[in-house]
ZAFINU-231712 format. One record per residue (C-alpha): residue in one letter; z, y, x negated. Coordinates in pm, whole numbers, plus 32768, in hexadecimal, padded with zeros to 4 digits. Layout:
N
<node type="a" Z="Z" Y="Y" X="X"/>
...
END
This chain:
103
<node type="m" Z="1E32" Y="6E00" X="74AC"/>
<node type="k" Z="1DBA" Y="6D6B" X="7365"/>
<node type="d" Z="1EA3" Y="6D98" X="723C"/>
<node type="s" Z="1DE7" Y="6D45" X="70FE"/>
<node type="s" Z="1EAA" Y="6D87" X="6FBE"/>
<node type="k" Z="1D65" Y="6D6A" X="6EFE"/>
<node type="d" Z="1CF1" Y="6EB2" X="6F9B"/>
<node type="k" Z="1E0A" Y="6F6B" X="6EE4"/>
<node type="f" Z="1D75" Y="6F2C" X="6D8B"/>
<node type="i" Z="1C39" Y="6FA4" X="6CE1"/>
<node type="v" Z="1BA6" Y="6E91" X="6C07"/>
<node type="e" Z="1A64" Y="6EE1" X="6B52"/>
<node type="g" Z="19AE" Y="6D9F" X="6B02"/>
<node type="k" Z="1A4F" Y="6C4B" X="6AE7"/>
<node type="l" Z="1B9C" Y="6C2E" X="6A30"/>
<node type="v" Z="1B9C" Y="6B21" X="6924"/>
<node type="l" Z="1D05" Y="6ABC" X="68E5"/>
<node type="q" Z="1D9F" Y="69C0" X="67F8"/>
<node type="l" Z="1F0A" Y="695A" X="681C"/>
<node type="y" Z="1FA1" Y="68BF" X="66E3"/>
<node type="v" Z="20D5" Y="67E8" X="6720"/>
<node type="s" Z="21B1" Y="66FA" X="6659"/>
<node type="g" Z="21B8" Y="65AE" X="670D"/>
<node type="m" Z="2287" Y="658B" X="6848"/>
<node type="s" Z="23A4" Y="6673" X="67E7"/>
<node type="q" Z="2452" Y="6734" X="68FB"/>
<node type="k" Z="23B8" Y="687F" X="688E"/>
<node type="s" Z="225D" Y="67E4" X="6877"/>
<node type="m" Z="2276" Y="674F" X="69D3"/>
<node type="e" Z="22F9" Y="6898" X="6A5F"/>
<node type="a" Z="21DA" Y="6959" X="69BC"/>
<node type="i" Z="20D7" Y="6865" X="6A48"/>
<node type="e" Z="2169" Y="687E" X="6BA5"/>
<node type="n" Z="217E" Y="69FC" X="6B9B"/>
<node type="i" Z="201B" Y="6A30" X="6B16"/>
<node type="k" Z="1F84" Y="693A" X="6C0D"/>
<node type="r" Z="2039" Y="69E9" X="6D2B"/>
<node type="l" Z="1FCE" Y="6B42" X="6CB1"/>
<node type="c" Z="1E62" Y="6AD6" X="6C93"/>
<node type="d" Z="1E5B" Y="6A20" X="6DE1"/>
<node type="e" Z="1F05" Y="6B39" X="6EA2"/>
<node type="h" Z="1E6F" Y="6C6C" X="6DFF"/>
<node type="l" Z="1D33" Y="6C15" X="6D3C"/>
<node type="q" Z="1C83" Y="6B19" X="6E1C"/>
<node type="g" Z="1B26" Y="6ACF" X="6D9D"/>
<node type="t" Z="1B36" Y="6BCD" X="6C81"/>
<node type="f" Z="1BCA" Y="6AFC" X="6B69"/>
<node type="d" Z="1BA2" Y="69CD" X="6A86"/>
<node type="l" Z="1CED" Y="6940" X="6A0A"/>
<node type="e" Z="1D0B" Y="6846" X="68EF"/>
<node type="i" Z="1E5E" Y="67B2" X="6898"/>
<node type="i" Z="1E7F" Y="6742" X="672F"/>
<node type="d" Z="1FA2" Y="666E" X="66B4"/>
<node type="l" Z="1FED" Y="66C8" X="654B"/>
<node type="y" Z="209C" Y="6579" X="6516"/>
<node type="k" Z="1F54" Y="64C5" X="6562"/>
<node type="n" Z="1E79" Y="65C5" X="64AE"/>
<node type="p" Z="1F4B" Y="6659" X="6391"/>
<node type="e" Z="1E19" Y="66DB" X="62D5"/>
<node type="v" Z="1DCC" Y="67C7" X="63F6"/>
<node type="a" Z="1F0A" Y="688F" X="63B2"/>
<node type="s" Z="1E94" Y="68F8" X="625A"/>
<node type="q" Z="1D28" Y="6927" X="62C6"/>
<node type="q" Z="1D8D" Y="6A0D" X="63E4"/>
<node type="q" Z="1EB3" Y="6AA7" X="6327"/>
<node type="i" Z="1FAF" Y="6A35" X="642C"/>
<node type="i" Z="210E" Y="6A68" X="63A6"/>
<node type="f" Z="21DF" Y="6A4E" X="64E4"/>
<node type="s" Z="21D2" Y="6961" X="6609"/>
<node type="p" Z="2193" Y="698D" X="6726"/>
<node type="s" Z="2081" Y="6A8A" X="66DE"/>
<node type="l" Z="1F76" Y="6B02" X="67CF"/>
<node type="v" Z="1E33" Y="6B81" X="6733"/>
<node type="k" Z="1D35" Y="6C49" X="67F8"/>
<node type="q" Z="1BEE" Y="6C07" X="6743"/>
<node type="l" Z="1B0C" Y="6CC2" X="6835"/>
<node type="p" Z="1ACD" Y="6DCA" X="689E"/>
<node type="l" Z="1B13" Y="6E7C" X="6759"/>
<node type="p" Z="1BF6" Y="6EF5" X="66C7"/>
<node type="k" Z="1C9D" Y="6DAB" X="6677"/>
<node type="k" Z="1E0F" Y="6DAD" X="66CF"/>
<node type="t" Z="1F2E" Y="6CBF" X="6684"/>
<node type="l" Z="2069" Y="6CAC" X="6758"/>
<node type="i" Z="21A0" Y="6BE1" X="6708"/>
<node type="g" Z="22A6" Y="6B51" X="67F2"/>
<node type="t" Z="22C0" Y="6A94" X="6939"/>
<node type="f" Z="2208" Y="6BA0" X="6A04"/>
<node type="s" Z="2309" Y="6BA2" X="6B1D"/>
<node type="d" Z="22D1" Y="6D18" X="6B5A"/>
<node type="t" Z="217E" Y="6D17" X="6C06"/>
<node type="e" Z="214D" Y="6E90" X="6C02"/>
<node type="k" Z="21A1" Y="6EA8" X="6A90"/>
<node type="t" Z="20B1" Y="6D88" X="6A42"/>
<node type="i" Z="1F98" Y="6E29" X="6B0E"/>
<node type="k" Z="1FC9" Y="6F74" X="6A55"/>
<node type="g" Z="1FDF" Y="6EBF" X="6906"/>
<node type="l" Z="1E90" Y="6E1C" X="6948"/>
<node type="g" Z="1DFC" Y="6F75" X="6982"/>
<node type="i" Z="1DA8" Y="6F37" X="6AF0"/>
<node type="a" Z="1D9C" Y="7079" X="6BB6"/>
<node type="i" Z="1E61" Y="7095" X="6CF9"/>
<node type="k" Z="1DB6" Y="714A" X="6E1B"/>
<node type="e" Z="1E6D" Y="727C" X="6E99"/>
END
């Protein structure tokens, strides 16, 4: 019996995600790990993830209006959404991104 977590979610089009972190802080590393796991386990082949270090690219924070770190921004599909935290609650993160869950 095949158990594919991906089949539980309805993703229309490719998700374009940007994760903004502050260097190698504990919260940044936790957020990176949690988002990578979420994408690999639940969104296989339906996402593009870019990780942006605000210490290396400080101008990006003001350009993208990033106030808190870590922040996850869903650029596409619209509407654009921004989530803040370490994203340890997978279900809450999925809902926050506006991804529908199949009944």
